[in-house]
C-alpha positions in Angstrom: 83.8 122.3 86.9 83.5 119.6 89.8 82.1 120.0 92.7 83.0 119.1 96.2 81.3 115.8 96.5 83.1 114.8 93.3 86.3 116.3 94.9 85.9 114.4 98.0 85.6 111.6 96.0 89.5 111.1 95.4 91.7 109.5 97.9 95.3 111.2 97.9 97.5 109.4 100.6 101.4 110.0 101.5 103.5 106.8 101.0 107.4 105.9 101.2 109.3 104.7 98.6 110.6 101.2 99.5 111.8 100.2 96.2 112.5 101.4 92.5 113.6 99.2 89.8 113.2 100.5 85.7 110.2 99.7 84.0 111.7 98.1 80.8 108.5 97.7 79.1 106.9 101.4 79.5 106.6 103.4 76.2 107.9 106.4 78.1 111.5 106.3 80.8 109.6 105.3 83.8 110.5 103.7 87.2 108.3 101.0 89.0 108.1 102.3 92.7 106.8 100.4 95.5 105.1 102.2 98.0 104.2 101.6 101.5 101.0 103.8 102.7 100.7 102.0 105.9 98.9 98.9 107.5 95.3 99.8 106.2 96.4 100.4 102.5 99.7 98.4 102.4 102.1 98.5 99.8 101.1 99.5 96.4 103.0 99.6 92.8 103.4 102.7 90.7 104.9 103.1 87.0 106.1 106.8 87.3 107.6 109.0 84.1 110.4 110.5 86.9 113.4 109.4 85.3 114.5 112.8 84.3 114.9 114.5 87.9 115.3 111.6 90.1 117.7 108.6 90.4 116.7 105.3 92.1 118.8 106.0 95.5 117.1 109.5 95.6 113.5 107.9 96.0 114.2 105.3 98.3 112.8 106.2 101.7 111.2 109.7 100.4 108.0 110.2 101.2 105.3 110.7 98.0 102.0 111.9 97.1 100.1 109.5 95.5 96.1 108.9 94.4 95.3 106.0 95.9 91.6 104.9 94.2 91.9 105.0 90.8 91.2 101.9 88.9 94.7 100.1 88.4 96.2 100.4 84.9 98.9 98.4 83.0 101.6 100.5 82.0 104.0 98.1 79.9 103.9 95.0 82.1 103.4 96.7 85.5 100.2 96.8 87.1 100.3 100.4 88.4 98.0 100.6 91.4 98.2 104.0 92.3 99.0 107.6 90.7 102.3 109.5 92.1 101.7 113.2 92.1 103.9 116.1 90.6 104.1 118.9 88.6 104.5 118.7 84.8 107.2 121.3 84.6 109.5 122.3 82.0 112.4 120.7 83.5 110.2 117.2 84.0 108.2 116.0 86.5 108.6 117.4 90.2 107.4 115.4 92.5 105.0 117.0 95.3 106.5 116.5 98.9 105.4 117.0 102.8 107.3 120.1 104.1 107.1 117.2 107.4 107.6 113.8 107.5 104.2 112.2 108.5 102.7 108.7 109.0 102.4 106.6 106.1 98.7 106.6 104.8 97.9 109.8 106.2 94.9 111.5 103.8 96.0 114.6 101.9 92.5 116.8 101.6 
């Protein structure tokens, strides 16, 4: 188990998807998302394995929940700077979403 101090180190924020492209060099089917987290964090990229349930046109303009303080990792040829959060469900990855629209960069706690 982790303690509350460890949990508080995880920085989870809301951002809006600006652009979606296919990650052609990923081992598993994935999109490259450009996500706007507001003026403090800016626009970050993420490679997300969400192609089973989502089309690019469904994602642009959608708010997503992401961990923004992980070390970047290369997935295929993409430097993935944030981790998009979702449920690993039997039908595929289901994205977490806000019940109301919020400001880009708002923190989840």
